[in-house]
C-alpha positions in Angstrom: 143.1 314.0 -75.1 139.8 312.7 -77.0 137.6 310.6 -74.9 135.8 307.7 -76.8 132.6 306.0 -75.4 131.9 302.2 -76.5 128.4 300.9 -76.8 128.1 297.2 -76.2 124.6 295.9 -77.1 123.4 293.3 -74.7 120.0 291.3 -74.0 116.6 293.2 -74.6 118.3 295.7 -76.8 120.0 297.4 -74.0 123.4 299.2 -74.5 126.0 299.4 -72.0 128.5 302.4 -72.2 132.0 301.6 -71.4 134.9 304.3 -71.5 137.9 301.9 -72.8 138.6 299.5 -75.4 139.8 296.7 -73.0 136.6 296.8 -71.0 134.7 296.7 -74.1 136.7 293.6 -75.4 136.3 292.0 -71.9 132.5 292.6 -71.9 132.4 291.0 -75.4 134.2 287.9 -74.6 131.8 287.6 -71.7 128.8 287.9 -73.6 130.1 285.5 -76.4 130.7 283.0 -73.7 127.3 283.3 -72.5 125.8 283.0 -76.0 128.0 279.9 -76.3 126.5 278.6 -73.1 122.8 279.2 -73.9 123.4 277.9 -77.2 124.7 274.5 -75.8 121.9 274.7 -73.1 119.2 275.0 -75.9 120.6 272.2 -77.9 120.7 270.1 -74.9 117.1 270.9 -74.4 116.1 270.4 -77.9 117.8 266.9 -77.9 115.8 266.1 -74.7 112.8 267.3 -76.2 113.6 265.2 -79.7 114.2 261.9 -77.5 110.9 262.3 -75.5 108.8 263.1 -78.6 110.4 260.0 -80.2 109.7 257.9 -77.2 105.9 259.2 -77.0 105.1 259.5 -80.7 107.9 257.5 -82.7 108.8 254.0 -83.3 110.0 252.1 -80.2 112.7 250.4 -82.4 116.1 251.9 -82.3 116.8 250.8 -85.7 118.6 253.4 -87.7 117.5 253.7 -91.2 120.1 253.2 -94.1 119.0 256.3 -95.6 120.0 258.4 -92.6 123.4 256.8 -92.4 124.2 257.1 -96.1 123.3 260.9 -95.8 125.6 261.0 -92.6 128.5 259.1 -94.4 128.3 261.9 -97.0 128.6 264.7 -94.6 131.4 262.6 -92.9 133.4 262.1 -96.3 135.6 265.2 -96.0 136.6 264.6 -92.3 139.8 263.1 -91.6 140.0 259.6 -89.9 137.0 258.0 -91.5 137.0 254.4 -92.4 137.3 254.1 -96.4 135.5 250.9 -96.5 131.8 250.5 -97.3 129.9 250.1 -94.1 127.1 247.6 -94.1 123.5 248.6 -93.0 121.2 246.9 -90.7 120.1 244.6 -93.1 123.5 243.6 -94.0 123.2 245.0 -97.4 125.9 247.6 -98.6 124.6 251.2 -99.4 122.9 251.5 -102.7 121.5 248.1 -102.9 117.6 248.3 -102.4 116.3 246.1 -99.7 113.8 243.3 -100.9 110.9 242.5 -98.9 110.0 238.9 -98.3 106.9 237.7 -100.1 103.8 237.0 -97.7 103.0 233.5 -97.3 100.2 232.3 -99.6 97.4 229.7 -99.3 95.1 228.5 -96.6 96.7 228.1 -93.2 96.3 224.5 -91.9 94.5 224.3 -88.5 96.5 223.1 -85.7 96.0 219.1 -85.3 96.5 219.3 -81.7 93.1 221.2 -81.4 90.1 219.1 -80.3 87.7 218.2 -83.1 84.0 217.7 -83.4 82.6 215.8 -86.4 79.5 217.1 -87.9 78.0 214.7 -90.6 75.6 215.9 -93.4 73.8 213.2 -95.4 72.1 213.3 -98.6 68.2 213.4 -98.2 66.7 209.8 -98.7 64.6 210.5 -101.7 67.7 211.9 -103.3 69.7 208.5 -102.7 67.4 206.8 -105.1 69.0 206.7 -108.8 67.0 207.1 -111.8 67.1 203.4 -112.7 65.5 202.7 -109.3 68.6 201.3 -107.3 69.7 202.9 -104.0 72.9 204.7 -104.5 76.0 203.6 -102.4 78.1 205.9 -100.6 81.4 206.3 -102.3 83.2 208.8 -100.0 82.8 212.3 -98.4 83.9 216.0 -98.9 85.4 217.4 -95.6 85.8 221.1 -94.7 87.1 222.6 -91.5 86.5 225.9 -89.7 87.7 227.2 -86.2 84.9 227.7 -83.8 85.2 229.5 -80.6 83.6 227.8 -77.3 83.4 230.2 -74.4 85.1 229.2 -71.3 82.8 227.5 -68.9 82.5 227.4 -65.3 81.3 224.1 -63.4 80.9 223.1 -59.7 82.9 220.1 -59.0 81.2 218.2 -55.9 83.5 215.9 -54.0 81.5 213.1 -52.1 83.5 211.3 -49.4 81.8 208.2 -48.2 81.3 207.2 -44.7 81.0 203.7 -43.3 80.0 202.4 -40.0 79.2 198.9 -38.4 75.5 198.3 -38.5 75.8 196.1 -35.4 77.7 198.0 -32.9 77.4 201.4 -34.6 80.9 202.4 -33.8 84.3 203.0 -35.7 82.8 205.3 -38.3 85.5 205.9 -41.0 85.3 208.5 -43.8 87.3 208.5 -47.2 90.3 211.2 -46.8 89.9 214.6 -48.5 92.0 215.1 -51.5 95.2 217.4 -50.6 94.6 221.0 -51.6 97.4 223.7 -52.2 95.1 226.5 -51.0 93.0 224.6 -47.9 89.2 225.5 -47.5 89.3 227.3 -50.8 86.1 227.4 -52.9 88.2 227.6 -56.0 89.6 224.7 -57.8 93.2 224.5 -59.0 92.2 225.1 -62.7 90.3 228.4 -61.5 93.2 229.5 -59.5 95.7 228.9 -62.3 93.2 230.9 -64.8 93.2 233.9 -62.7 97.0 233.8 -62.2 97.5 233.6 -65.9 95.1 236.1 -66.7 96.9 238.7 -64.7 100.6 237.8 -65.1 100.5 236.5 -68.7 97.6 238.2 -70.3 98.0 241.3 -68.2 94.3 241.6 -67.2 93.6 243.4 -63.9 91.5 241.8 -61.4 88.7 244.4 -62.0 88.4 243.4 -65.6 88.3 239.5 -64.6 85.7 240.3 -62.2 83.5 241.8 -65.0 84.4 238.7 -67.3 83.2 236.1 -64.5 79.8 238.2 -64.0 79.2 238.0 -67.7 79.4 234.3 -67.0 77.0 234.4 -64.3 79.5 234.3 -61.4 79.8 237.2 -58.9 83.3 237.4 -57.7 84.6 240.3 -55.9 87.9 241.8 -56.6 89.0 241.3 -53.1 88.4 237.6 -53.4 90.4 237.3 -56.4 93.3 239.1 -55.0 93.1 236.9 -51.9 93.1 233.7 -54.2 96.3 235.2 -55.6 97.9 235.5 -52.5 96.9 232.2 -51.4 98.6 230.8 -54.6 101.8 232.9 -54.1 101.9 231.4 -50.5 101.4 227.8 -51.7 104.0 228.1 -54.5 106.7 229.7 -52.3 108.7 226.8 -51.9 109.0 226.3 -55.7 109.9 229.9 -56.1 112.5 229.6 -53.4 114.1 226.7 -55.2 114.0 228.3 -58.5 115.9 231.3 -56.8 118.6 228.7 -55.6 119.0 227.1 -59.1 119.4 230.7 -60.7 122.1 232.1 -58.2 123.9 228.8 -58.6 124.4 229.7 -62.3 127.6 231.1 -63.6 126.3 233.6 -65.8 123.5 235.9 -65.3 121.8 239.0 -66.9 119.9 241.4 -64.9 117.8 244.6 -65.0 115.0 246.3 -63.2 112.0 248.3 -63.8 109.9 250.7 -61.6 106.8 249.8 -59.9 104.4 251.8 -58.1 103.6 250.6 -54.6 100.9 251.8 -52.4 101.8 252.7 -48.8 99.5 251.6 -45.9 99.2 255.2 -44.3 98.3 256.5 -47.6 100.4 257.8 -50.7 102.7 255.6 -52.7 106.4 255.0 -53.5 108.5 253.8 -56.3 109.7 250.3 -55.8 111.5 248.2 -58.3 111.3 245.0 -59.8 114.6 243.0 -60.8 114.9 240.4 -63.1 117.8 237.9 -62.9 117.8 235.6 -66.0 120.0 232.5 -66.4 120.1 232.3 -70.4 122.0 229.1 -70.3 119.6 227.4 -68.0 116.5 229.2 -69.4 115.4 230.1 -66.0 114.4 233.7 -64.6 113.8 235.1 -61.2 112.1 238.3 -60.3 112.7 240.1 -57.0 110.9 243.0 -55.5 112.5 245.8 -53.4 111.1 248.8 -51.9 113.7 251.2 -53.3 116.4 251.4 -56.2 119.2 250.9 -53.5 122.2 248.7 -53.9 120.9 246.2 -51.0 118.2 244.7 -53.3 120.9 243.2 -55.7 123.7 242.6 -53.1 121.2 240.6 -51.1 119.9 238.6 -54.1 123.3 238.0 -55.5 125.0 237.1 -52.0 126.0 233.6 -53.1 126.3 234.2 -56.8 129.7 233.9 -58.3 130.5 234.3 -61.9 129.6 236.7 -64.8 126.8 239.3 -64.3 125.6 241.5 -67.3 123.9 244.7 -66.6 123.7 248.3 -67.4 126.2 250.6 -65.7 124.1 251.1 -62.5 126.5 252.0 -59.9 124.7 249.7 -57.4 126.5 246.8 -58.6 129.9 248.4 -58.3 130.2 246.8 -54.6 129.5 243.3 -56.2 132.1 243.7 -58.7 134.7 245.0 -56.0 134.5 241.7 -54.2 136.2 239.9 -56.9 133.7 237.1 -57.3 131.6 238.7 -59.9 132.9 240.0 -63.3 131.1 242.7 -65.0 130.0 242.2 -68.5 129.0 245.4 -70.5 126.0 245.8 -72.7 126.4 247.0 -76.3 122.8 247.7 -76.6 123.1 250.5 -73.8 126.2 251.9 -75.6 124.6 251.9 -79.0 121.5 253.7 -77.5 123.7 256.9 -76.6 124.9 257.3 -80.1 121.5 256.6 -82.0 119.8 259.2 -79.6 123.0 261.6 -80.3 122.5 261.0 -84.0 119.3 262.9 -84.0 121.3 266.2 -83.4 124.9 265.3 -84.3 125.9 263.6 -87.6 129.2 262.7 -86.2 127.8 259.8 -84.1 126.9 258.0 -87.5 130.0 256.2 -88.0 130.1 254.9 -84.6 126.4 253.5 -85.0 127.5 251.8 -88.1 130.6 250.3 -86.5 128.6 249.0 -83.6 126.0 247.8 -86.2 128.7 245.5 -87.8 129.4 244.1 -84.3 125.8 243.0 -84.4 126.2 241.4 -87.7 129.0 239.4 -86.5 126.5 238.1 -83.7 124.0 237.2 -86.3 126.5 235.2 -88.2 127.6 233.4 -85.0 123.9 232.9 -83.6 123.6 229.3 -84.4 127.3 228.5 -83.6 128.4 226.6 -80.3 130.4 228.7 -77.8 133.6 227.7 -78.8 133.1 228.4 -82.3 131.3 231.7 -81.7 134.5 232.8 -79.8 136.7 232.0 -82.7 134.6 234.1 -84.7 134.7 236.9 -82.6 138.4 236.8 -82.1 138.6 237.0 -85.9 135.9 239.2 -86.8 134.9 241.4 -83.8 138.2 242.3 -82.3 139.3 244.5 -85.3 135.9 246.1 -85.3 136.4 247.0 -81.3 139.8 248.5 -82.6 137.9 250.7 -84.9 135.4 251.8 -82.2 138.3 252.6 -79.8 140.0 254.6 -82.6 136.7 256.4 -83.5 135.9 257.1 -79.7 139.5 258.6 -79.3 138.9 260.7 -82.4 135.7 262.1 -81.5 136.7 262.8 -77.7 139.0 265.6 -79.1 136.1 267.5 -80.7 133.0 266.9 -78.6 131.7 268.9 -75.7 131.6 266.5 -72.9 128.0 267.5 -71.9 126.6 267.1 -75.4 124.6 263.9 -76.1 127.5 262.6 -78.3 129.7 263.5 -75.3 127.6 261.5 -73.0 127.4 258.5 -75.2 131.3 258.8 -75.4 131.6 258.8 -71.9 129.6 255.7 -71.3 131.6 253.9 -73.8 134.7 254.9 -72.2 133.7 254.2 -68.7 132.3 250.5 -69.8 135.1 249.8 -72.1 136.5 247.0 -70.3 133.4 245.3 -69.6 132.1 245.9 -73.1 135.1 244.0 -74.6 134.6 240.8 -72.4 132.2 239.1 -74.6 134.7 238.5 -77.3 136.6 236.1 -75.0 133.7 234.0 -74.1 131.3 232.1 -76.4 128.5 231.7 -73.7 128.2 235.5 -73.4 125.8 237.6 -75.0 126.8 241.0 -76.5 124.0 242.6 -74.8 121.6 242.6 -72.0 118.4 242.5 -74.3 117.0 239.3 -73.0 116.9 240.6 -69.4 115.3 243.6 -70.9 112.7 241.5 -72.8 111.8 239.8 -69.5 110.6 243.0 -68.0 108.4 243.7 -71.0 105.6 241.7 -69.2 105.9 244.0 -66.2 105.6 247.0 -68.4 102.6 245.8 -70.3 100.9 244.7 -66.9 101.8 248.0 -65.4 99.6 249.9 -67.9 96.7 248.0 -66.8 96.9 247.1 -63.0 98.9 250.5 -62.4 100.4 249.7 -59.0 100.9 247.1 -56.3 98.6 247.2 -53.4 101.4 246.5 -50.8 105.0 245.6 -50.7 103.8 242.1 -50.2 101.8 242.5 -53.5 104.8 243.5 -55.2 106.9 240.5 -53.8 103.8 238.2 -54.8 103.9 239.6 -58.3 107.6 238.9 -58.3 107.3 235.3 -57.6 104.5 234.5 -60.0 106.2 236.3 -62.7 109.2 234.0 -62.0 107.2 230.9 -62.5 105.0 232.1 -65.8 108.1 233.5 -67.2 110.3 230.4 -66.7 107.4 228.6 -68.4 107.9 230.8 -71.2 111.6 230.1 -71.5 111.1 226.2 -71.0 108.2 226.0 -73.5 105.7 225.2 -70.8 102.1 226.1 -71.2 101.6 228.4 -67.9 98.0 227.1 -67.2 98.9 223.4 -67.4 102.0 224.0 -65.3 100.1 226.0 -62.5 97.2 223.6 -62.3 99.3 220.7 -61.8 101.7 221.8 -59.5 98.8 223.4 -57.2 97.6 219.8 -57.1 101.0 218.4 -56.2 102.9 220.9 -54.1 101.1 220.2 -50.8 102.4 216.4 -50.9 105.2 216.4 -53.2 108.4 215.6 -50.9 110.4 218.8 -49.9 113.5 217.0 -50.9 112.1 216.9 -54.6 110.9 220.2 -54.8 113.0 221.1 -57.6 110.9 218.7 -59.8 108.2 221.3 -59.9 110.4 224.2 -61.3 109.2 224.6 -64.7 112.1 223.5 -66.6 112.2 220.1 -64.7 108.6 219.7 -64.6 108.5 219.9 -68.3 111.0 216.8 -68.1 109.2 214.8 -65.3 105.4 215.6 -65.7 104.8 217.8 -68.7 105.6 214.8 -71.1 102.7 212.6 -69.3 100.3 215.5 -69.5 101.0 215.8 -73.1 100.6 212.1 -73.7 97.4 212.3 -71.8 
């Protein structure tokens, strides 16, 4: 019998000698499986690298260019099950039609009439007013031009003198005028300065050390610790308003929520990753932020203990216990669902059709944006329901051919797991299609975090949550945050507790804001 030796080459150009064909085939199969596994791992790592580079160096928008989708459709043309009708692009145009950019506005912009105006009059020299005939010329009109000028912010000391009275005869019974109420007792800072510090940090994202330098340029030496103390005192004074705002938000029947990490310094040194959560009432135009030391489910469970209604969020498992109670219904977020397919599209063209179908859902929402809830629901039933059926069919078709752990497989898994929650928006015109408005509320935290970097303590994070709640609710209600904070700081100490709701931003605008605007 003749013996054969089979050489199977493995990694590093090494050869393995085997004595029989069956063993060689088994080894080859094993090596092929290993190569396939490594190729998948390489593709996954390359996808992670592409996503990371996009986040670091690319555009932040998830908008997919029409050219990219057209190329994807061309590659998908020969695959079975593809939709035959044209797919509209992000702009609402059909493939092949060039986008037309809106012409920039022309002409000189008018200066806002609400700004204070200072009149500067320039007269003709007296000799020039004499006509050649000897008669003095009469003024017949004027030419007026306007320019915008900047007046640096100014600081002033307000001295409050409280008069004393006594009887000159018996030298007894001295009386003194009462001191005006203060939200922050014995503070050197007036309500306007306190409001300015809070707005600078939580609206304009200025860390306190920069504010310290700005004040120093104006001739006032205020230490960072002093400014920090003022912020803490303002938060303490406004806590009753924050608590009332929280009661209003949790009494709503539809909330959107999201969260973002924030670094919190530990008393013993080091730091931990805490969390800031946002709970948005999109119908009542109010928002509350909440700080928690961890990302555990205890935070939302505590905040939403009295809430009953629809909760729109991402697929965070910490909400599952709330949904299990039956008093809270989960509403899915199509922005999160779309995001997975957009990221998968960078490495897998098969995601293109799903991206386009979801984009068509958003086009329907654009049409219904100005409709009332009932009309919007009818539009969704007529236009969005058929698109959901197409998305479900494409999901099932792709699931048969996609590797579960690939980027496209992960996107499909999210879509499948969230499918029931993702469909609920079509049955209620009040509900949004995605959670983007709650995400947008957290942008102020992300911008601020780049500047102030961390919270000095968990109490500091809670104060930040309270003040973000007030200034962001001001933005939703169209209320200037400085005017609001200055006014409520003067009112909160003496305002009846049973009427504290009047000092929440939305009600303040109706009760007091109009009087300030008129003044």
